[in-house]
Residue frames as a rotation matrix with the C-alpha (Angstrom) as fourth column:
UNK 1
-0.614 -0.674 -0.411 -13.33
-0.337 0.695 -0.635 -2.93
0.714 -0.252 -0.654 -1.85
UNK 2
0.507 0.853 0.128 -15.34
-0.522 0.186 0.832 -5.26
0.686 -0.488 0.540 0.35
UNK 3
-0.155 -0.545 0.824 -14.46
-0.978 0.201 -0.051 -6.82
-0.138 -0.814 -0.564 3.65
UNK 4
-0.346 0.045 -0.937 -13.94
-0.386 0.904 0.185 -10.54
0.855 0.426 -0.296 3.61
UNK 5
-0.973 0.108 -0.202 -15.27
0.229 0.405 -0.885 -10.65
-0.014 -0.908 -0.419 7.15
UNK 6
-0.188 0.975 0.119 -19.05
0.477 -0.015 0.879 -11.15
0.858 0.222 -0.462 7.42
UNK 7
-0.999 -0.031 0.007 -20.74
0.010 -0.514 -0.858 -8.74
0.031 -0.857 0.514 9.77
UNK 8
-0.361 0.921 -0.147 -24.24
0.905 0.309 -0.292 -8.99
-0.223 -0.239 -0.945 11.01
UNK 9
0.780 0.535 -0.326 -24.47
0.471 -0.844 -0.257 -5.31
-0.412 0.047 -0.910 11.00
UNK 10
0.242 -0.730 0.640 -22.19
0.920 -0.037 -0.390 -3.90
0.308 0.683 0.663 8.30
UNK 11
-0.378 -0.477 -0.793 -20.07
0.677 -0.727 0.114 -0.83
-0.631 -0.494 0.598 9.01
UNK 12
0.721 0.693 -0.014 -21.50
0.503 -0.537 -0.677 2.37
-0.477 0.481 -0.735 7.60
UNK 13
0.213 -0.773 -0.597 -18.39
-0.400 -0.627 0.669 3.08
-0.891 0.096 -0.443 5.61
UNK 14
0.987 -0.153 -0.038 -16.49
0.021 0.365 -0.931 2.51
0.156 0.918 0.364 2.31
UNK 15
0.384 -0.923 0.027 -12.92
0.148 0.091 0.985 1.37
-0.911 -0.374 0.172 2.26
UNK 16
0.820 -0.157 -0.550 -10.70
-0.558 -0.431 -0.709 2.72
-0.126 0.889 -0.441 -0.52
UNK 17
0.596 -0.666 0.449 -8.17
0.475 0.743 0.472 0.29
-0.648 -0.068 0.759 -2.02
UNK 18
0.636 -0.515 -0.575 -5.12
-0.739 -0.621 -0.261 1.05
-0.222 0.591 -0.776 -4.10
UNK 19
0.766 -0.470 0.438 -2.26
0.449 0.879 0.159 -0.83
-0.460 0.075 0.885 -5.82
UNK 20
0.669 -0.658 -0.345 1.23
-0.743 -0.587 -0.321 -0.28
0.009 0.471 -0.882 -6.95
UNK 21
0.651 -0.573 -0.499 4.32
0.257 0.784 -0.565 -2.25
0.714 0.239 0.658 -7.80
UNK 22
0.955 -0.247 -0.164 6.29
0.119 -0.188 0.975 -2.45
-0.271 -0.951 -0.150 -4.51
UNK 23
0.258 -0.945 0.203 9.67
0.850 0.322 0.416 -3.11
-0.459 0.066 0.886 -6.11
UNK 24
-0.310 -0.325 0.893 9.39
0.795 -0.604 0.056 0.09
0.522 0.728 0.446 -8.21
UNK 25
-0.026 0.447 0.894 7.22
-0.160 -0.885 0.438 2.39
0.987 -0.132 0.095 -6.04
UNK 26
-0.392 -0.051 -0.919 8.07
0.827 0.417 -0.376 1.82
0.402 -0.908 -0.122 -2.32
UNK 27
-0.412 0.334 0.848 5.95
-0.363 -0.914 0.184 3.98
0.836 -0.232 0.497 0.03
UNK 28
-0.938 0.206 0.279 4.39
-0.211 0.301 -0.930 3.79
-0.275 -0.931 -0.239 3.40
UNK 29
-0.636 0.767 -0.086 1.09
0.490 0.488 0.723 1.99
0.596 0.418 -0.686 3.28
UNK 30
-0.881 0.473 0.017 -1.96
-0.343 -0.612 -0.712 3.92
-0.327 -0.633 0.702 4.23
UNK 31
-0.650 0.746 0.147 -5.61
0.717 0.537 0.443 3.12
0.252 0.394 -0.884 4.13
UNK 32
-0.907 0.420 0.038 -8.68
-0.414 -0.868 -0.275 5.24
-0.082 -0.265 0.961 4.20
UNK 33
-0.529 0.847 0.047 -12.38
0.842 0.517 0.156 4.72
0.108 0.122 -0.987 4.63
UNK 34
-0.784 0.446 0.432 -15.39
-0.303 -0.882 0.360 7.07
0.542 0.151 0.827 4.30
UNK 35
-0.786 0.597 -0.163 -17.99
0.426 0.332 -0.842 7.09
-0.448 -0.731 -0.515 6.97
UNK 36
-0.883 0.396 0.250 -20.94
0.090 -0.380 0.921 7.52
0.460 0.836 0.300 4.52
UNK 37
0.167 0.985 -0.047 -23.78
0.265 0.001 0.964 7.16
0.950 -0.173 -0.261 6.93
UNK 38
-0.769 -0.583 0.265 -22.99
-0.048 -0.360 -0.932 9.32
0.638 -0.729 0.248 9.99
UNK 39
0.074 0.862 0.501 -26.44
-0.848 -0.209 0.486 8.63
0.524 -0.461 0.716 11.41
UNK 40
0.886 0.128 -0.446 -25.19
0.050 0.929 0.367 5.20
0.461 -0.347 0.817 12.34
UNK 41
0.673 -0.678 0.296 -22.49
-0.515 -0.142 0.846 4.53
-0.531 -0.722 -0.444 14.95
UNK 42
0.512 -0.659 -0.551 -19.10
-0.379 0.401 -0.834 3.49
0.771 0.636 -0.045 13.62
UNK 43
0.749 -0.143 0.647 -17.88
-0.591 0.297 0.750 0.91
-0.300 -0.944 0.138 16.13
UNK 44
0.320 -0.764 -0.560 -14.36
-0.447 0.400 -0.800 -0.48
0.835 0.507 -0.213 15.75
UNK 45
0.967 0.057 0.249 -13.22
-0.244 0.486 0.839 -3.25
-0.073 -0.872 0.484 18.14
UNK 46
0.074 -0.984 0.164 -9.62
-0.908 0.002 0.418 -4.03
-0.412 -0.180 -0.893 19.20
UNK 47
-0.556 -0.487 0.674 -8.23
-0.213 0.867 0.451 -6.96
-0.803 0.107 -0.586 17.11
UNK 48
0.444 0.816 0.371 -10.88
0.223 0.300 -0.927 -6.66
-0.868 0.494 -0.048 14.45
UNK 49
-0.446 -0.638 0.627 -9.74
0.757 0.105 0.645 -6.92
-0.478 0.763 0.436 10.87
UNK 50
0.183 0.456 -0.871 -10.06
-0.024 -0.883 -0.468 -3.55
-0.983 0.107 -0.150 9.12
UNK 51
0.606 -0.059 -0.793 -8.36
-0.781 -0.233 -0.579 -4.33
-0.151 0.971 -0.187 5.75
UNK 52
0.648 -0.429 0.629 -6.37
0.338 0.902 0.268 -6.92
-0.683 0.039 0.730 3.90
UNK 53
0.093 -0.689 -0.718 -3.22
-0.758 -0.517 0.397 -6.65
-0.645 0.508 -0.571 1.80
UNK 54
0.849 0.149 0.508 -2.81
0.217 0.777 -0.591 -8.46
-0.482 0.611 0.627 -1.51
UNK 55
-0.054 -0.931 -0.360 0.51
-0.377 -0.315 0.871 -8.86
-0.925 0.183 -0.334 -3.21
UNK 56
0.953 0.285 0.101 0.80
0.011 0.301 -0.954 -9.03
-0.302 0.910 0.284 -7.00
UNK 57
-0.185 -0.971 -0.153 3.75
-0.182 -0.119 0.976 -9.67
-0.966 0.208 -0.155 -9.22
UNK 58
-0.209 -0.005 -0.978 4.35
-0.966 -0.155 0.207 -10.09
-0.153 0.988 0.027 -12.93
UNK 59
-0.598 -0.031 -0.801 4.38
-0.266 0.950 0.161 -13.82
0.756 0.310 -0.576 -12.44
UNK 60
0.305 0.796 0.523 1.26
-0.823 -0.057 0.566 -15.02
0.480 -0.603 0.637 -10.40
UNK 61
0.769 -0.036 -0.639 3.05
0.211 0.957 0.199 -18.27
0.604 -0.287 0.743 -9.54
UNK 62
-0.267 -0.926 0.267 5.93
-0.009 -0.275 -0.961 -16.34
0.964 -0.260 0.065 -7.84
UNK 63
0.235 0.276 -0.932 6.14
0.896 0.311 0.318 -16.87
0.378 -0.909 -0.174 -4.10
UNK 64
0.343 -0.119 0.932 5.99
-0.224 -0.974 -0.042 -13.70
0.912 -0.195 -0.360 -1.99
UNK 65
0.130 -0.351 -0.927 8.14
0.908 0.418 -0.031 -13.61
0.398 -0.838 0.373 1.18
UNK 66
0.743 0.198 0.640 7.88
-0.039 -0.941 0.336 -10.91
0.668 -0.275 -0.691 3.68
UNK 67
-0.029 -0.832 -0.555 10.98
0.863 0.259 -0.433 -9.88
0.504 -0.491 0.710 5.60
UNK 68
0.873 0.147 -0.465 11.65
0.369 -0.823 0.433 -7.22
-0.318 -0.549 -0.773 8.21
UNK 69
0.208 -0.816 0.539 14.16
0.899 -0.057 -0.433 -4.82
0.384 0.575 0.722 6.69
UNK 70
-0.212 -0.365 -0.907 16.14
0.660 -0.738 0.142 -1.81
-0.721 -0.568 0.397 7.59
UNK 71
0.935 0.353 0.030 15.42
0.292 -0.718 -0.632 1.55
-0.202 0.600 -0.775 5.99
UNK 72
-0.022 -0.983 0.183 18.70
0.947 0.038 0.318 2.11
-0.320 0.180 0.930 4.07
UNK 73
-0.291 -0.195 -0.937 19.97
-0.017 -0.978 0.209 5.52
-0.957 0.077 0.281 2.95
UNK 74
-0.994 -0.107 0.004 19.40
-0.001 0.044 0.999 4.34
-0.107 0.993 -0.044 -0.64
UNK 75
-0.384 0.923 -0.028 15.72
0.908 0.383 0.169 3.58
0.166 0.040 -0.985 0.13
UNK 76
0.156 0.457 -0.876 15.14
0.687 -0.688 -0.236 6.92
-0.710 -0.564 -0.421 1.80
UNK 77
-0.585 -0.490 -0.646 16.78
-0.133 -0.728 0.672 8.78
-0.800 0.479 0.361 -1.02
UNK 78
-0.946 0.277 0.167 14.79
0.271 0.394 0.878 7.00
0.177 0.876 -0.448 -3.64
UNK 79
-0.067 0.956 -0.284 11.51
0.997 0.051 -0.065 7.48
-0.048 -0.288 -0.957 -1.76
UNK 80
-0.136 -0.053 -0.989 12.39
0.303 -0.953 0.009 11.25
-0.943 -0.299 0.146 -1.47
UNK 81
-0.924 -0.294 -0.244 12.80
-0.150 -0.307 0.940 11.36
-0.351 0.905 0.239 -5.28
UNK 82
-0.787 0.617 0.016 9.38
0.264 0.313 0.912 9.82
0.558 0.722 -0.409 -6.08
UNK 83
-0.592 0.579 -0.561 7.22
0.759 0.168 -0.629 10.91
-0.270 -0.798 -0.539 -3.17
UNK 84
-0.486 0.414 -0.769 6.09
0.002 -0.880 -0.475 14.24
-0.874 -0.233 0.427 -4.36
UNK 85
-0.995 0.009 -0.100 4.99
-0.100 -0.025 0.995 13.20
0.007 1.000 0.025 -7.79
UNK 86
-0.520 0.849 -0.092 1.62
0.846 0.527 0.079 12.10
0.115 -0.037 -0.993 -6.65
UNK 87
-0.152 0.424 -0.893 0.84
0.406 -0.797 -0.448 15.81
-0.901 -0.430 -0.051 -6.11
UNK 88
-0.395 -0.156 -0.905 1.33
-0.618 -0.683 0.388 16.53
-0.679 0.713 0.174 -9.81
UNK 89
-0.720 0.036 -0.693 0.33
-0.601 0.467 0.648 13.32
0.348 0.883 -0.314 -11.60
UNK 90
0.228 0.924 0.308 -2.97
-0.971 0.238 0.006 11.44
-0.068 -0.300 0.951 -11.40
UNK 91
0.969 0.203 -0.140 -1.92
-0.227 0.956 -0.187 8.13
0.096 0.213 0.972 -12.90
UNK 92
0.316 -0.924 0.216 1.35
-0.843 -0.168 0.511 7.23
-0.436 -0.344 -0.832 -11.35
UNK 93
0.469 -0.126 0.874 1.33
0.242 0.970 0.010 3.79
-0.849 0.207 0.485 -13.10
UNK 94
0.957 -0.144 0.251 2.32
0.218 -0.212 -0.953 5.75
0.190 0.967 -0.171 -16.26
UNK 95
0.626 -0.747 0.225 5.62
-0.750 -0.655 -0.087 6.63
0.212 -0.114 -0.971 -14.54
UNK 96
0.790 -0.292 0.540 6.73
-0.161 0.750 0.641 3.17
-0.592 -0.593 0.546 -13.47
UNK 97
0.750 -0.552 0.364 8.89
0.639 0.465 -0.612 2.54
0.169 0.692 0.702 -16.59
UNK 98
0.439 -0.606 0.663 10.83
-0.032 -0.748 -0.663 5.84
0.898 0.270 -0.348 -15.97
UNK 99
0.579 -0.161 0.800 11.14
-0.806 -0.263 0.530 5.38
0.125 -0.951 -0.282 -12.28
UNK 100
0.938 -0.178 0.298 12.42
0.108 0.965 0.238 1.92
-0.330 -0.191 0.924 -12.70
UNK 101
0.628 -0.724 0.284 15.39
0.405 -0.007 -0.914 3.28
0.664 0.689 0.289 -14.71
UNK 102
0.013 -0.644 0.765 16.65
-0.489 -0.671 -0.557 5.33
0.872 -0.367 -0.323 -11.70
UNK 103
0.884 0.366 0.290 15.90
-0.427 0.382 0.820 2.75
0.189 -0.849 0.494 -9.02
UNK 104
-0.140 -0.954 0.265 19.07
-0.990 0.131 -0.048 1.63
0.011 -0.269 -0.963 -7.21
UNK 105
-0.228 0.014 -0.974 19.76
-0.358 0.928 0.097 -2.12
0.905 0.371 -0.206 -7.55
UNK 106
-0.328 0.112 -0.938 19.51
0.745 0.641 -0.184 -2.67
0.581 -0.759 -0.294 -3.74
UNK 107
-0.059 0.429 0.901 17.17
-0.265 -0.877 0.400 -0.69
0.962 -0.216 0.165 -1.59
UNK 108
0.759 0.457 0.465 16.78
-0.570 0.120 0.813 -2.86
0.315 -0.882 0.352 1.53
UNK 109
-0.524 -0.813 -0.253 18.89
-0.457 0.519 -0.722 -4.76
0.719 -0.263 -0.644 3.98
UNK 110
0.170 0.567 -0.806 17.67
0.443 0.687 0.576 -7.52
0.880 -0.455 -0.135 6.27
UNK 111
0.535 0.110 0.838 17.01
-0.604 -0.643 0.470 -6.10
0.591 -0.758 -0.278 9.75
UNK 112
-0.339 -0.840 -0.423 19.65
-0.125 0.486 -0.865 -7.16
0.932 -0.240 -0.270 12.25
C-alpha cells in the first residue's frame, strides 16, 4: 500500500493494508507498518496523514454514509463470536457466507 501523500524524503517503512466486509465482519480497525530501514530516522509529525480508509460494497455506485453509533449488546456478542477465528483460519473471506447466516439483523443504534 502506498501513501497518497508525496514526501520529499519517503518514510523508511511499509504500511500493511487489509480489507473485509464491514456489514458481515465488524471489528476494530488497526493498522500496522514495518520500519524496514532502521538506519534512517522514522519521524512522524502531529496531524500528518498516516493511512487512508477505502469503503467497498457489492454495488460500487452505492453511497457510503458514516454515522457515530452505539456499541449494542448484539454487536458485542456477535464480535465475540467471530473474533477468535482469525487465530485458526488464514483466509477469513472463506467464512463470510457462514458468518452472515448468524449475523443479527440489527447490530448498531445511532449514538444519542
